[in-house]
C-alpha positions in Angstrom: -7.6 -22.3 -18.8 -4.2 -21.5 -17.0 -1.5 -24.3 -16.6 -1.2 -26.3 -13.6 2.5 -27.2 -14.4 4.5 -26.8 -11.2 5.4 -23.3 -9.9 9.4 -22.2 -10.0 8.9 -18.9 -11.6 6.8 -16.1 -9.8 6.3 -12.8 -11.5 5.3 -10.3 -9.1 3.7 -6.7 -10.6 3.2 -3.9 -8.2 1.1 -0.4 -9.2 3.1 2.9 -9.2 0.1 4.5 -7.7 2.4 6.0 -5.3 5.1 4.0 -3.3 2.3 1.8 -1.0 2.1 -0.8 -3.0 5.5 -1.4 -4.0 6.5 -1.5 -0.1 3.8 -4.0 0.6 5.1 -6.3 -2.3 8.4 -6.3 -0.3 7.3 -9.1 2.1 5.6 -10.9 -0.8 8.5 -11.5 -2.6 10.7 -12.3 0.2 8.0 -15.0 1.0 8.4 -16.6 -2.5 12.1 -16.1 -2.8 12.3 -18.3 0.7 10.1 -20.6 -0.3 12.5 -21.3 -3.3 10.8 -19.6 -6.1 12.6 -17.5 -8.8 11.2 -13.8 -8.7 10.9 -11.4 -11.6 9.6 -7.8 -11.2 7.2 -6.0 -13.0 6.4 -2.2 -12.3 6.8 1.4 -13.5 7.7 4.8 -12.2 8.8 5.3 -8.3 7.4 1.9 -7.1 9.7 0.2 -9.9 12.7 2.6 -8.5 12.1 1.5 -5.1 11.7 -2.3 -5.6 15.1 -2.2 -7.3 17.0 -0.6 -4.7 15.3 -3.2 -2.2 16.3 -6.1 -4.7 19.2 -5.5 -6.9 19.8 -8.7 -7.8 16.5 -9.8 -9.3 15.3 -9.3 -13.0 13.1 -6.3 -13.8 10.3 -5.0 -16.3 9.2 -1.8 -17.0 5.5 -1.8 -18.2 2.8 0.6 -18.6 2.2 3.3 -15.8 -1.3 4.8 -15.1 0.0 7.9 -14.5 -2.3 9.2 -12.3 -2.7 12.8 -12.0 -4.8 15.0 -9.3 -5.5 19.0 -9.1 -5.9 21.6 -6.1 -8.9 23.0 -7.5 -11.1 19.7 -8.9 -12.2 17.5 -6.2 -10.2 14.2 -6.0 -13.2 12.0 -7.6 -13.9 13.9 -10.7 -10.3 14.3 -11.2 -10.1 10.2 -11.3 -13.3 10.1 -13.1 -11.8 12.3 -16.0 -8.7 10.0 -16.0 -10.7 7.0 -16.6 -10.1 6.2 -20.3 -6.5 6.7 -19.6 -6.8 4.2 -17.3 -8.4 1.8 -18.9 -5.7 2.2 -22.0 -3.2 1.3 -19.7 -4.6 -1.3 -18.2 -4.8 -2.8 -21.4 -1.4 -2.0 -22.6 0.3 -3.8 -19.3 -1.8 -6.9 -19.8 -0.7 -7.3 -23.4 2.9 -6.8 -22.0 2.6 -9.0 -19.3 1.5 -11.7 -21.6 4.5 -11.0 -23.4 6.8 -11.4 -20.5 5.0 -14.6 -19.2 5.7 -16.5 -22.5 9.3 -14.8 -23.2 10.4 -15.5 -19.8 8.9 -19.1 -19.2 6.2 -17.2 -16.0 5.0 -20.0 -13.7 2.9 -17.7 -11.7 1.6 -13.9 -11.7 1.3 -11.9 -8.6 -0.3 -8.2 -9.0 -0.7 -5.7 -6.5 -3.7 -3.8 -7.7 -2.4 -3.7 -11.3 -5.9 -5.2 -12.7 -4.5 -5.4 -16.1 -1.4 -8.2 -14.7 -3.3 -11.3 -15.1 -2.9 -14.1 -18.0 -5.1 -16.8 -19.3 -2.3 -19.3 -19.5 -0.9 -19.4 -15.9 -2.4 -18.8 -12.6 -2.8 -15.2 -12.1 -3.6 -13.9 -8.3 -4.9 -10.1 -7.3 -3.4 -8.3 -4.3 -6.2 -5.8 -3.2 -7.7 -4.4 0.3 -10.7 -2.8 -1.8 -12.2 -5.8 -3.2 -15.6 -3.1 -2.6 -15.0 0.4 -3.6 -16.5 2.9 -1.1 -17.7 5.9 -2.8 -17.7 9.5 -1.5 -21.3 10.7 -0.4 -22.0 12.7 -3.4 -21.4 10.0 -5.5 -22.8 7.1 -3.8 -24.9 6.6 -6.3 -22.5 5.4 -8.8 -21.1 2.9 -6.0 -23.2 -0.2 -7.4 -21.6 0.3 -10.7 -18.4 0.8 -10.2 -18.3 -1.9 -7.8 -20.0 -4.3 -10.7 -16.7 -3.3 -12.9 -14.3 -4.0 -10.0 -15.6 -7.6 -9.4 -15.8 -8.3 -13.1 -12.3 -7.1 -13.1 -11.1 -9.2 -10.0 -12.7 -12.2 -11.6 -10.3 -12.4 -14.6 -8.0 -13.7 -11.5 -7.3 -17.0 -10.7 -7.5 -16.1 -6.8 -7.8 -13.1 -4.8 -5.7 -12.1 -1.5 -6.4 -9.6 0.9 -3.8 -8.5 3.2 -5.8 -8.1 6.4 -7.2 -10.7 9.1 -10.8 -12.0 8.8 -13.0 -9.3 10.5 -10.2 -6.8 10.3 -9.6 -3.1 9.9 -10.8 -3.1 6.2 -14.3 -3.8 7.3 -16.7 -3.1 4.4 -13.6 -2.8 2.0 -13.2 -6.5 1.9 -16.7 -7.9 2.9 -19.5 -9.3 2.9 -18.4 -10.8 -0.8 -19.2 -13.4 -2.7 -15.9 -13.9 -4.5 -13.3 -16.3 -3.8 -10.7 -14.5 -1.6 -8.1 -15.9 1.0 -7.0 -13.5 3.8 -3.2 -13.5 4.4 -3.0 -10.8 7.3 -1.0 -8.0 7.6 2.3 -7.8 5.5 5.0 -5.4 6.0 8.1 -5.4 5.3 9.4 -3.9 8.9 10.4 -6.2 11.9 10.3 -5.0 15.3 13.7 -3.4 16.8 15.1 -2.6 20.1 16.3 0.9 19.6 16.4 4.0 22.1 13.6 7.1 21.3 15.3 9.5 19.4 12.2 11.6 18.4 9.5 12.9 19.5 7.4 12.9 16.1 7.9 11.3 12.9 6.2 12.6 9.9 6.0 10.5 6.8 4.2 12.5 4.4 3.2 10.6 1.0 0.7 10.7 -1.4 0.1 12.5 -4.8 1.1 15.9 -5.5 0.3 18.6 -4.7 -1.7 17.5 -1.7 1.7 15.6 -0.5 3.7 19.7 -0.8 0.9 21.5 1.3 0.9 18.7 3.6 4.7 18.9 4.5 4.7 22.5 4.6 2.0 22.5 7.1 3.4 20.2 9.2 7.1 21.2 8.9 5.9 24.9 9.8 4.1 23.8 13.2 6.8 21.5 14.4 9.0 24.1 14.3 6.8 26.4 16.0 6.5 23.7 18.7 10.1 23.4 18.9 9.8 18.9 19.1 12.5 16.8 18.0 11.0 15.4 14.5 12.3 13.8 11.2 10.4 14.3 8.2 10.0 11.9 5.4 8.8 13.4 2.2 8.3 10.3 0.3 9.9 11.1 -2.9 11.8 8.1 -4.6 15.2 8.6 -5.6 18.2 9.5 -3.8 18.0 9.2 -0.1 20.5 12.1 0.5 18.9 12.5 4.6 20.6 15.0 6.7 20.0 15.3 10.5 16.0 16.6 10.2 14.6 15.4 6.4 14.9 12.9 4.0 13.4 12.5 0.3 13.3 8.9 0.9 14.9 6.3 2.7 15.5 2.2 2.2 13.5 -0.4 4.4 15.9 -0.8 7.5 16.8 2.8 7.6 12.8 3.6 7.9 12.4 0.6 10.4 14.1 2.1 12.3 13.8 5.6 12.1 9.7 4.6 12.9 11.0 2.1 16.3 13.0 5.3 17.3 9.6 7.5 17.3 7.5 8.3 19.8 4.8 9.2 17.6 4.2 9.0 13.6 2.0 11.3 12.0 1.0 10.7 8.6 -1.7 9.8 5.5 -4.1 6.9 6.2 -3.0 4.6 3.1 -3.4 0.7 4.0 0.2 0.3 3.8 0.9 2.7 6.6 -1.2 1.4 8.4 -0.5 -2.4 8.3 3.3 -0.8 8.6 2.2 0.9 12.3 0.1 -2.2 13.1 3.5 -4.4 12.5 5.8 -2.4 14.6 3.0 -1.3 17.2 3.1 2.3 17.5 1.1 5.3 18.2 0.1 7.2 15.5 -1.9 10.0 14.0 -3.4 10.1 10.7 -4.4 12.8 7.9 -6.3 11.1 5.4 -5.5 12.8 2.1 -8.5 15.2 0.3 -11.2 13.0 -1.5 -9.7 9.9 -0.9 -12.5 7.8 0.8 -10.5 4.6 1.3 -8.4 6.9 3.6 -10.8 8.7 5.2 -12.7 5.5 5.8 -9.3 3.7 7.6 -8.7 6.8 9.4 -12.5 7.0 10.9 -12.8 3.3 11.4 -9.2 3.3 13.5 -10.3 6.3 15.5 -13.9 4.5 16.4 -11.4 1.4 17.5 -9.8 3.9 20.1 -6.8 3.0 17.9 -5.4 6.5 16.3 -6.6 9.8 16.4 -7.4 11.7 13.1 -7.8 15.2 11.0 -8.6 16.4 7.9 -5.6 18.1 6.1 -7.5 21.3 6.1 -8.0 21.5 9.6 -4.7 19.8 11.0 -3.6 21.4 14.2 -0.4 19.5 15.4 -0.5 20.9 19.3 -4.5 19.8 19.5 -3.5 16.4 18.0 -0.3 15.7 20.1 -3.0 15.9 22.9 -5.6 14.1 21.5 -3.4 11.2 20.5 -2.9 10.8 24.5 -6.0 9.1 24.5 -6.0 6.4 22.1 -3.7 3.2 22.4 -2.1 3.0 19.1 -1.5 -0.2 17.8 0.6 -1.9 21.1 -0.3 -5.3 22.0 -2.0 -6.4 18.5 -1.9 -10.5 18.3 0.9 -10.7 15.8 0.0 -13.1 13.5 2.2 -13.5 11.0 2.0 -17.0 9.5 -0.9 -16.5 7.2 0.9 -15.5 4.0 3.4 -18.2 5.0 0.6 -20.9 4.8 -1.0 -19.2 1.9 2.1 -19.3 -0.2 3.0 -22.9 0.6 -0.2 -24.1 -0.3 -0.5 -22.7 -3.7 3.3 -23.6 -4.2 2.0 -27.4 -3.0 2.1 -29.6 -6.1 -1.7 -30.7 -4.5 -2.6 -27.3 -5.0 
């Protein structure tokens, strides 16, 4: 049974499957710091690099990486299923590592963003996920029940499950209905609204796994040049920023925040962290789901159905057509900016009477 001692030390563990889990951990970390906790961070790969840039004064721990790889030949789901034994071993290893960190550092609370092995038998452990229910591609629907049985079993090892959305929000089938104990913490984003003038017609934020990331970058860049638009491309590669007047591999939060605000339209993947960031800033967008990623495809279709944003498949992407179609969609402007859910949930968790 996890300890009920007062919470002073918090360990936040973020998945390194792309950079989205790390970036959405930033407001969570900031909220715990704001409420007086000592925070340590555990991660790996590019996610660890990014979080070290954001929080240079905090203590860090390197834990197992899932090392997900992708193929330009095999379908996404087949490639993922082939790697499942590797992922299971990584989950077991990170659990062993986390229990050791909890013991050595005297951690009081664990917050895990989609790291299924980052729970402890000794202290309260919270999983942050927007995929309580995993949606399988049509050809794999027959596996959905088995996959979600395993997913729910794994989530059940945590004391609580936080969903970064509002009740009846855009995650839809991915977060409900469910019998599991969950709390909605609202859309979480590291960004804040800024009053900056528009500088670019288009901002392209390229992200996700290779080789699809590079394929999308080449396709967008060639079409931007052909149309003669003012643009900026963020390539989604962690490490040194090294920006020029049109491109950057990666930007720190403050610079990216300002860049999004100074762009008329954002083009990018329909990853959930990107969606939350654009919601927070009230921007217009065109989404291009990563091929084969049903989560992104579901979100893109849902946002298009609600009249929020236009989307196209990567193979069919036509920038000129997308720009025309995007005018028919309202974007995220005017959405209710509820920002207190996360603060309230954290405050209740830290309360001695919780």
